[in-house]
PDB file as gemmi writes it, atoms N, CA and C in Angstrom:
CRYST1    1.000    1.000    1.000  90.00  90.00  90.00 P 1                      
ATOM      1  N   MET A   1      89.830 114.503 127.704  1.00  0.00           N  
ATOM      2  CA  MET A   1      89.481 113.049 127.950  1.00  0.00           C  
ATOM      3  C   MET A   1      88.465 112.761 127.170  1.00  0.00           C  
ATOM      4  N   ARG A   2      87.344 113.622 127.077  1.00  0.00           N  
ATOM      5  CA  ARG A   2      85.875 113.219 126.585  1.00  0.00           C  
ATOM      6  C   ARG A   2      86.090 112.970 125.339  1.00  0.00           C  
ATOM      7  N   GLU A   3      87.212 113.623 124.158  1.00  0.00           N  
ATOM      8  CA  GLU A   3      87.181 114.140 122.959  1.00  0.00           C  
ATOM      9  C   GLU A   3      87.977 112.806 122.538  1.00  0.00           C  
ATOM     10  N   ARG A   4      88.881 112.758 123.004  1.00  0.00           N  
ATOM     11  CA  ARG A   4      90.018 111.321 123.138  1.00  0.00           C  
ATOM     12  C   ARG A   4      89.088 110.268 123.194  1.00  0.00           C  
ATOM     13  N   ASN A   5      88.146 109.538 123.726  1.00  0.00           N  
ATOM     14  CA  ASN A   5      87.280 108.458 124.300  1.00  0.00           C  
ATOM     15  C   ASN A   5      86.768 108.462 122.831  1.00  0.00           C  
ATOM     16  N   LYS A   6      85.831 109.297 122.531  1.00  0.00           N  
ATOM     17  CA  LYS A   6      85.081 109.385 121.654  1.00  0.00           C  
ATOM     18  C   LYS A   6      85.394 109.391 120.171  1.00  0.00           C  
ATOM     19  N   GLN A   7      87.181 109.791 119.689  1.00  0.00           N  
ATOM     20  CA  GLN A   7      87.525 109.079 118.889  1.00  0.00           C  
ATOM     21  C   GLN A   7      87.921 107.658 118.878  1.00  0.00           C  
ATOM     22  N   ILE A   8      88.380 107.209 120.088  1.00  0.00           N  
ATOM     23  CA  ILE A   8      88.923 105.727 119.979  1.00  0.00           C  
ATOM     24  C   ILE A   8      87.658 104.783 119.624  1.00  0.00           C  
ATOM     25  N   ARG A   9      86.495 105.454 120.107  1.00  0.00           N  
ATOM     26  CA  ARG A   9      85.273 104.805 119.807  1.00  0.00           C  
ATOM     27  C   ARG A   9      85.118 104.735 118.497  1.00  0.00           C  
ATOM     28  N   LYS A  10      85.007 106.090 117.846  1.00  0.00           N  
ATOM     29  CA  LYS A  10      84.708 105.932 116.720  1.00  0.00           C  
ATOM     30  C   LYS A  10      85.612 105.112 115.489  1.00  0.00           C  
ATOM     31  N   GLU A  11      87.133 104.969 115.982  1.00  0.00           N  
ATOM     32  CA  GLU A  11      88.073 104.188 115.729  1.00  0.00           C  
ATOM     33  C   GLU A  11      87.315 102.737 115.401  1.00  0.00           C  
ATOM     34  N   ALA A  12      87.199 102.344 116.405  1.00  0.00           N  
ATOM     35  CA  ALA A  12      87.173 101.110 117.046  1.00  0.00           C  
ATOM     36  C   ALA A  12      85.988 100.638 115.752  1.00  0.00           C  
ATOM     37  N   THR A  13      84.789 101.204 115.947  1.00  0.00           N  
ATOM     38  CA  THR A  13      83.814 100.929 115.172  1.00  0.00           C  
ATOM     39  C   THR A  13      83.991 100.849 113.490  1.00  0.00           C  
ATOM     40  N   VAL A  14      84.918 101.914 113.271  1.00  0.00           N  
ATOM     41  CA  VAL A  14      85.195 101.667 111.566  1.00  0.00           C  
ATOM     42  C   VAL A  14      85.938 100.704 111.755  1.00  0.00           C  
ATOM     43  N   THR A  15      86.815  99.975 112.337  1.00  0.00           N  
ATOM     44  CA  THR A  15      87.588  98.855 112.264  1.00  0.00           C  
ATOM     45  C   THR A  15      86.542  97.564 112.134  1.00  0.00           C  
ATOM     46  N   VAL A  16      85.656  97.166 113.489  1.00  0.00           N  
ATOM     47  CA  VAL A  16      84.541  96.335 113.312  1.00  0.00           C  
ATOM     48  C   VAL A  16      84.262  96.241 111.949  1.00  0.00           C  
ATOM     49  N   ILE A  17      83.735  97.376 111.458  1.00  0.00           N  
ATOM     50  CA  ILE A  17      82.775  97.793 110.545  1.00  0.00           C  
ATOM     51  C   ILE A  17      83.731  97.205 109.022  1.00  0.00           C  
ATOM     52  N   LEU A  18      84.927  97.211 108.586  1.00  0.00           N  
ATOM     53  CA  LEU A  18      85.594  97.163 107.976  1.00  0.00           C  
ATOM     54  C   LEU A  18      86.174  95.349 107.891  1.00  0.00           C  
ATOM     55  N   TYR A  19      86.195  95.142 109.333  1.00  0.00           N  
ATOM     56  CA  TYR A  19      86.076  93.557 109.382  1.00  0.00           C  
ATOM     57  C   TYR A  19      84.900  92.991 108.873  1.00  0.00           C  
ATOM     58  N   LEU A  20      83.885  93.292 109.170  1.00  0.00           N  
ATOM     59  CA  LEU A  20      82.555  92.490 108.842  1.00  0.00           C  
ATOM     60  C   LEU A  20      82.651  93.004 107.061  1.00  0.00           C  
ATOM     61  N   VAL A  21      82.741  93.780 106.702  1.00  0.00           N  
ATOM     62  CA  VAL A  21      82.492  93.931 105.073  1.00  0.00           C  
ATOM     63  C   VAL A  21      83.899  93.148 104.763  1.00  0.00           C  
ATOM     64  N   TYR A  22      85.071  92.542 105.123  1.00  0.00           N  
ATOM     65  CA  TYR A  22      85.699  91.448 104.468  1.00  0.00           C  
ATOM     66  C   TYR A  22      85.052  90.291 104.680  1.00  0.00           C  
ATOM     67  N   PHE A  23      84.934  90.249 105.886  1.00  0.00           N  
ATOM     68  CA  PHE A  23      84.156  88.826 105.747  1.00  0.00           C  
ATOM     69  C   PHE A  23      83.264  88.153 105.676  1.00  0.00           C  
ATOM     70  N   ALA A  24      82.076  89.365 104.760  1.00  0.00           N  
ATOM     71  CA  ALA A  24      80.890  89.241 103.854  1.00  0.00           C  
ATOM     72  C   ALA A  24      81.326  88.653 102.238  1.00  0.00           C  
ATOM     73  N   TRP A  25      82.823  89.807 102.282  1.00  0.00           N  
ATOM     74  CA  TRP A  25      83.023  89.524 100.739  1.00  0.00           C  
ATOM     75  C   TRP A  25      83.566  88.142 100.728  1.00  0.00           C  
ATOM     76  N   TRP A  26      84.070  87.742 101.466  1.00  0.00           N  
ATOM     77  CA  TRP A  26      85.189  86.522 101.313  1.00  0.00           C  
ATOM     78  C   TRP A  26      84.088  85.170 101.507  1.00  0.00           C  
ATOM     79  N   TYR A  27      83.050  85.677 102.523  1.00  0.00           N  
ATOM     80  CA  TYR A  27      81.784  84.526 102.882  1.00  0.00           C  
ATOM     81  C   TYR A  27      80.999  84.221 101.341  1.00  0.00           C  
ATOM     82  N   PHE A  28      80.721  85.505 101.020  1.00  0.00           N  
ATOM     83  CA  PHE A  28      79.862  85.660  99.691  1.00  0.00           C  
ATOM     84  C   PHE A  28      81.199  84.751  98.564  1.00  0.00           C  
ATOM     85  N   PHE A  29      81.805  85.029  97.989  1.00  0.00           N  
ATOM     86  CA  PHE A  29      82.619  84.287  97.025  1.00  0.00           C  
ATOM     87  C   PHE A  29      83.414  83.341  97.421  1.00  0.00           C  
ATOM     88  N   ALA A  30      83.420  83.190  98.814  1.00  0.00           N  
ATOM     89  CA  ALA A  30      84.127  81.475  98.984  1.00  0.00           C  
ATOM     90  C   ALA A  30      82.721  80.788  98.869  1.00  0.00           C  
ATOM     91  N   TYR A  31      82.181  80.590  99.908  1.00  0.00           N  
ATOM     92  CA  TYR A  31      80.609  79.466  99.896  1.00  0.00           C  
ATOM     93  C   TYR A  31      79.930  79.673  98.911  1.00  0.00           C  
ATOM     94  N   GLY A  32      79.675  81.101  98.109  1.00  0.00           N  
ATOM     95  CA  GLY A  32      78.630  81.340  97.253  1.00  0.00           C  
ATOM     96  C   GLY A  32      78.893  80.714  95.981  1.00  0.00           C  
ATOM     97  N   MET A  33      80.202  80.876  95.240  1.00  0.00           N  
ATOM     98  CA  MET A  33      80.855  80.797  94.411  1.00  0.00           C  
ATOM     99  C   MET A  33      81.380  79.072  94.327  1.00  0.00           C  
ATOM    100  N   GLY A  34      82.156  79.166  95.578  1.00  0.00           N  
ATOM    101  CA  GLY A  34      82.949  77.593  95.321  1.00  0.00           C  
ATOM    102  C   GLY A  34      81.938  76.503  96.127  1.00  0.00           C  
ATOM    103  N   ASP A  35      80.411  76.106  95.901  1.00  0.00           N  
ATOM    104  CA  ASP A  35      79.874  75.441  96.166  1.00  0.00           C  
ATOM    105  C   ASP A  35      79.241  74.282  95.422  1.00  0.00           C  
ATOM    106  N   LYS A  36      79.915  74.452  94.372  1.00  0.00           N  
ATOM    107  CA  LYS A  36      79.517  73.610  92.978  1.00  0.00           C  
ATOM    108  C   LYS A  36      80.633  72.696  92.779  1.00  0.00           C  
ATOM    109  N   ASN A  37      79.938  71.616  91.795  1.00  0.00           N  
ATOM    110  CA  ASN A  37      80.941  70.585  91.413  1.00  0.00           C  
ATOM    111  C   ASN A  37      82.607  71.178  91.265  1.00  0.00           C  
ATOM    112  N   PRO A  38      83.629  70.476  91.581  1.00  0.00           N  
ATOM    113  CA  PRO A  38      84.845  71.300  91.199  1.00  0.00           C  
ATOM    114  C   PRO A  38      85.075  70.727  89.473  1.00  0.00           C  
ATOM    115  N   MET A  39      84.304  69.995  88.666  1.00  0.00           N  
ATOM    116  CA  MET A  39      84.662  70.128  87.624  1.00  0.00           C  
ATOM    117  C   MET A  39      84.035  70.986  86.910  1.00  0.00           C  
ATOM    118  N   GLU A  40      82.960  71.719  87.430  1.00  0.00           N  
ATOM    119  CA  GLU A  40      82.394  73.025  87.018  1.00  0.00           C  
ATOM    120  C   GLU A  40      83.193  74.423  86.932  1.00  0.00           C  
ATOM    121  N   TYR A  41      84.105  74.241  88.005  1.00  0.00           N  
ATOM    122  CA  TYR A  41      84.968  75.576  88.607  1.00  0.00           C  
ATOM    123  C   TYR A  41      85.598  76.328  87.112  1.00  0.00           C  
ATOM    124  N   LYS A  42      85.409  77.437  87.308  1.00  0.00           N  
ATOM    125  CA  LYS A  42      86.138  78.390  86.336  1.00  0.00           C  
ATOM    126  C   LYS A  42      87.349  78.448  86.920  1.00  0.00           C  
ATOM    127  N   PHE A  43      88.419  79.077  86.174  1.00  0.00           N  
ATOM    128  CA  PHE A  43      89.508  79.445  86.378  1.00  0.00           C  
ATOM    129  C   PHE A  43      90.365  80.813  85.984  1.00  0.00           C  
ATOM    130  N   ILE A  44      90.887  81.418  86.981  1.00  0.00           N  
ATOM    131  CA  ILE A  44      91.607  82.731  86.881  1.00  0.00           C  
ATOM    132  C   ILE A  44      93.053  82.462  87.543  1.00  0.00           C  
ATOM    133  N   MET A  45      94.135  82.772  86.065  1.00  0.00           N  
ATOM    134  CA  MET A  45      95.281  82.506  86.333  1.00  0.00           C  
ATOM    135  C   MET A  45      95.498  81.251  87.292  1.00  0.00           C  
ATOM    136  N   GLY A  46      95.199  80.441  86.791  1.00  0.00           N  
ATOM    137  CA  GLY A  46      95.092  79.363  87.479  1.00  0.00           C  
ATOM    138  C   GLY A  46      94.866  78.818  88.968  1.00  0.00           C  
ATOM    139  N   LEU A  47      94.140  79.484  89.051  1.00  0.00           N  
ATOM    140  CA  LEU A  47      93.334  79.760  91.008  1.00  0.00           C  
ATOM    141  C   LEU A  47      91.572  79.263  90.284  1.00  0.00           C  
ATOM    142  N   PRO A  48      90.747  78.800  91.113  1.00  0.00           N  
ATOM    143  CA  PRO A  48      89.560  78.997  90.970  1.00  0.00           C  
ATOM    144  C   PRO A  48      88.947  80.030  90.838  1.00  0.00           C  
ATOM    145  N   GLU A  49      87.640  80.511  90.702  1.00  0.00           N  
ATOM    146  CA  GLU A  49      87.622  81.692  90.472  1.00  0.00           C  
ATOM    147  C   GLU A  49      87.159  82.339  91.591  1.00  0.00           C  
ATOM    148  N   TRP A  50      86.715  81.303  92.334  1.00  0.00           N  
ATOM    149  CA  TRP A  50      85.796  81.499  93.593  1.00  0.00           C  
ATOM    150  C   TRP A  50      87.067  81.840  94.556  1.00  0.00           C  
ATOM    151  N   PHE A  51      87.991  80.905  94.476  1.00  0.00           N  
ATOM    152  CA  PHE A  51      89.103  81.784  95.653  1.00  0.00           C  
ATOM    153  C   PHE A  51      89.663  82.836  94.862  1.00  0.00           C  
ATOM    154  N   PHE A  52      90.063  83.165  93.614  1.00  0.00           N  
ATOM    155  CA  PHE A  52      90.546  84.419  92.923  1.00  0.00           C  
ATOM    156  C   PHE A  52      89.711  85.416  93.506  1.00  0.00           C  
ATOM    157  N   TYR A  53      88.292  85.441  93.760  1.00  0.00           N  
ATOM    158  CA  TYR A  53      87.764  86.943  93.745  1.00  0.00           C  
ATOM    159  C   TYR A  53      87.621  86.786  95.509  1.00  0.00           C  
ATOM    160  N   SER A  54      87.929  85.373  96.282  1.00  0.00           N  
ATOM    161  CA  SER A  54      87.196  85.783  97.691  1.00  0.00           C  
ATOM    162  C   SER A  54      89.197  85.929  98.295  1.00  0.00           C  
ATOM    163  N   CYS A  55      90.019  85.474  97.934  1.00  0.00           N  
ATOM    164  CA  CYS A  55      91.296  85.707  98.598  1.00  0.00           C  
ATOM    165  C   CYS A  55      91.989  86.763  97.729  1.00  0.00           C  
ATOM    166  N   ILE A  56      92.303  86.760  96.769  1.00  0.00           N  
ATOM    167  CA  ILE A  56      93.037  87.907  96.028  1.00  0.00           C  
ATOM    168  C   ILE A  56      92.173  89.382  95.831  1.00  0.00           C  
ATOM    169  N   VAL A  57      91.397  89.352  95.143  1.00  0.00           N  
ATOM    170  CA  VAL A  57      90.864  90.394  95.103  1.00  0.00           C  
ATOM    171  C   VAL A  57      90.053  90.909  96.035  1.00  0.00           C  
ATOM    172  N   GLY A  58      89.577  90.115  97.092  1.00  0.00           N  
ATOM    173  CA  GLY A  58      89.249  90.582  98.362  1.00  0.00           C  
ATOM    174  C   GLY A  58      90.373  91.285  99.361  1.00  0.00           C  
ATOM    175  N   PHE A  59      91.464  90.731  99.116  1.00  0.00           N  
ATOM    176  CA  PHE A  59      93.034  91.482  99.681  1.00  0.00           C  
ATOM    177  C   PHE A  59      93.186  92.849  99.655  1.00  0.00           C  
ATOM    178  N   PHE A  60      92.958  92.851  98.367  1.00  0.00           N  
ATOM    179  CA  PHE A  60      93.097  94.341  97.697  1.00  0.00           C  
ATOM    180  C   PHE A  60      92.224  95.051  98.052  1.00  0.00           C  
ATOM    181  N   VAL A  61      91.176  94.590  98.212  1.00  0.00           N  
ATOM    182  CA  VAL A  61      89.444  95.666  98.314  1.00  0.00           C  
ATOM    183  C   VAL A  61      89.982  95.862  99.564  1.00  0.00           C  
ATOM    184  N   ILE A  62      90.260  95.046 100.619  1.00  0.00           N  
ATOM    185  CA  ILE A  62      90.604  95.582 101.723  1.00  0.00           C  
ATOM    186  C   ILE A  62      91.241  96.632 102.297  1.00  0.00           C  
ATOM    187  N   CYS A  63      92.397  96.311 101.663  1.00  0.00           N  
ATOM    188  CA  CYS A  63      93.753  96.926 102.164  1.00  0.00           C  
ATOM    189  C   CYS A  63      93.341  98.476 101.535  1.00  0.00           C  
ATOM    190  N   THR A  64      93.160  98.369 100.275  1.00  0.00           N  
ATOM    191  CA  THR A  64      92.144  99.820  99.819  1.00  0.00           C  
ATOM    192  C   THR A  64      91.274 100.397 100.598  1.00  0.00           C  
ATOM    193  N   LEU A  65      90.577  99.780 101.514  1.00  0.00           N  
ATOM    194  CA  LEU A  65      89.472 100.382 101.997  1.00  0.00           C  
ATOM    195  C   LEU A  65      89.715 100.864 103.790  1.00  0.00           C  
ATOM    196  N   VAL A  66      91.026 100.013 104.158  1.00  0.00           N  
ATOM    197  CA  VAL A  66      91.526 100.131 105.174  1.00  0.00           C  
ATOM    198  C   VAL A  66      92.561 101.588 104.960  1.00  0.00           C  
ATOM    199  N   TYR A  67      92.969 101.980 103.990  1.00  0.00           N  
ATOM    200  CA  TYR A  67      93.791 102.757 103.386  1.00  0.00           C  
ATOM    201  C   TYR A  67      93.145 104.313 103.787  1.00  0.00           C  
ATOM    202  N   PHE A  68      92.324 103.937 102.979  1.00  0.00           N  
ATOM    203  CA  PHE A  68      91.138 105.423 102.833  1.00  0.00           C  
ATOM    204  C   PHE A  68      90.536 105.935 104.220  1.00  0.00           C  
ATOM    205  N   ALA A  69      89.990 104.502 105.254  1.00  0.00           N  
ATOM    206  CA  ALA A  69      89.680 104.828 106.113  1.00  0.00           C  
ATOM    207  C   ALA A  69      90.620 105.369 107.395  1.00  0.00           C  
ATOM    208  N   ILE A  70      91.852 104.752 107.079  1.00  0.00           N  
ATOM    209  CA  ILE A  70      93.012 105.307 107.936  1.00  0.00           C  
ATOM    210  C   ILE A  70      92.871 106.920 107.888  1.00  0.00           C  
ATOM    211  N   LYS A  71      93.000 107.500 106.464  1.00  0.00           N  
ATOM    212  CA  LYS A  71      93.046 108.476 105.875  1.00  0.00           C  
ATOM    213  C   LYS A  71      92.223 109.543 106.367  1.00  0.00           C  
ATOM    214  N   ILE A  72      90.456 108.989 106.267  1.00  0.00           N  
ATOM    215  CA  ILE A  72      89.569 109.923 106.415  1.00  0.00           C  
ATOM    216  C   ILE A  72      89.109 109.621 108.307  1.00  0.00           C  
ATOM    217  N   PHE A  73      89.119 108.433 108.528  1.00  0.00           N  
ATOM    218  CA  PHE A  73      88.557 108.532 110.340  1.00  0.00           C  
ATOM    219  C   PHE A  73      89.359 108.555 111.495  1.00  0.00           C  
ATOM    220  N   PHE A  74      91.119 108.430 110.673  1.00  0.00           N  
ATOM    221  CA  PHE A  74      91.545 108.066 112.037  1.00  0.00           C  
ATOM    222  C   PHE A  74      92.832 109.494 112.400  1.00  0.00           C  
ATOM    223  N   LYS A  75      92.681 109.696 113.637  1.00  0.00           N  
ATOM    224  CA  LYS A  75      93.529 110.665 113.986  1.00  0.00           C  
ATOM    225  C   LYS A  75      94.700 110.402 114.878  1.00  0.00           C  
ATOM    226  N   GLU A  76      95.740 111.023 115.152  1.00  0.00           N  
ATOM    227  CA  GLU A  76      96.636 110.947 116.266  1.00  0.00           C  
ATOM    228  C   GLU A  76      96.060 111.300 117.898  1.00  0.00           C  
ATOM    229  N   VAL A  77      96.528 110.751 118.552  1.00  0.00           N  
ATOM    230  CA  VAL A  77      95.952 110.806 119.859  1.00  0.00           C  
ATOM    231  C   VAL A  77      96.768 110.901 120.836  1.00  0.00           C  
ATOM    232  N   ASP A  78      96.871 111.955 121.902  1.00  0.00           N  
ATOM    233  CA  ASP A  78      97.854 111.924 122.671  1.00  0.00           C  
ATOM    234  C   ASP A  78      97.673 111.025 123.859  1.00  0.00           C  
ATOM    235  N   PHE A  79      97.996 110.014 124.431  1.00  0.00           N  
ATOM    236  CA  PHE A  79      97.419 109.181 125.321  1.00  0.00           C  
ATOM    237  C   PHE A  79      98.512 110.034 126.582  1.00  0.00           C  
ATOM    238  N   ASP A  80      99.009 110.794 126.808  1.00  0.00           N  
ATOM    239  CA  ASP A  80      99.472 111.374 128.146  1.00  0.00           C  
ATOM    240  C   ASP A  80      98.321 112.031 129.033  1.00  0.00           C  
TER     241      ASP A  80                                                      
END                                                                             
């Protein structure tokens, strides 16, 4: 029982950290690059640079991080 609670706590901590990393990534690119005059925006594949990095690249970065976090930190827990 104690080992199961320890594992659940570890998985919850990793999940919260990943969420905070994703939010920081998104916030930095969306508000850091997106607060300029729209006439000064640079575009990547027809999208504003801030949107491309915050929403498109950020999605793939977080998916990769979640995949590796699951492989490394998460394990099967028996709830019986």
